[in-house]
N, C-alpha and C positions, 0 to 999 in steps of 0.2 A: 742824417739829410729831417729835417723833416716829416712832418706824418704824413703821409698824399702828396706831398713834393717830391718829384724827382729832380731837384737843382738845392746845390747847395753853395754856401753866399763862400765866395774865394775859391771854389774851385775853378778851372780855366777853360778855356776850351777845349782844350785836347781832353781834358780828363770829363770831362759831356761826354764823346767820342769826336768833338768836330777836327784832326787829328790826322795829319795826312792823307788819307782812306777817302774821309770824307773831303777831303780840297781835290781831289783826283776825281772822285764822283758828282760833283759839285761842277766843277769845269765841263764835263764829258756828257753830261745835261744841258750844261748852257749853250755849248758849240749846237742837242741838235733839237732842245727849243730858246730862241735869241727873245723871244719877244715875252710880254709880261703877258699872261692869262688875266689879268682884271680888267690890263690897260684896253683887249683885242675884245673883250665880250667891250665896254663902251666906244668900240668904234677904233679907237687911237692904239696907235705904234707907237713903243716903246721900248727900250732895252731891257731884258730881264737880267737883274744884275745879283738876285740870291734870291738860294733854291729853299720854299715855305717843306715842310711838313702836314699839310693838308688838315690828319687829323693830328693834332697833340701829342707826339710819339713815348715823352712821359718816361722816355725812365729803357722804354719795350724798345731793345738791338732791333725786332724784326717790322716792328712798323717804323722805326729809324729807319732803316735800308729799303722798304718797300719802295720803290722806283714808283707803283703804280700811289703811291702817296706822295710823294713832290711835284709840289708846284711852280712853275718862272714865277716871280713875281720883279720888278722896280722895285727900290728905296721905300718910295712914297710909302707903295700899296703897305707893303714887306710893317711899315714902317708903322701906320697911325692905320687901316682900315681892317688889316688880316690880325694886329694883334689887338685892338680894340675887340670882334669877336671872339679872342680865345680870353682877355677877360668877359665878359658877359655872361659866355658858357664856363667858365667858373667858379661862376656864383653861386 
């Protein structure tokens, strides 16, 4: 693993912690929070399909599983706005 990096080339999603247990937790969270939080802040109603880690966990299991660190997002917000925020903050 590169210094300061929690991701590793070639690791599967399961190896990074996104296995069966995560999939079950994710589905339960999306059932409880079905709408995208960022869309709601903009006055829009969009189904959330992604559970985002508000503070990037970077491999920290405590932060990974902390539900208060999860946010329901639509694919658009997760793949564009949120990722852009994270890339700016990691510089």
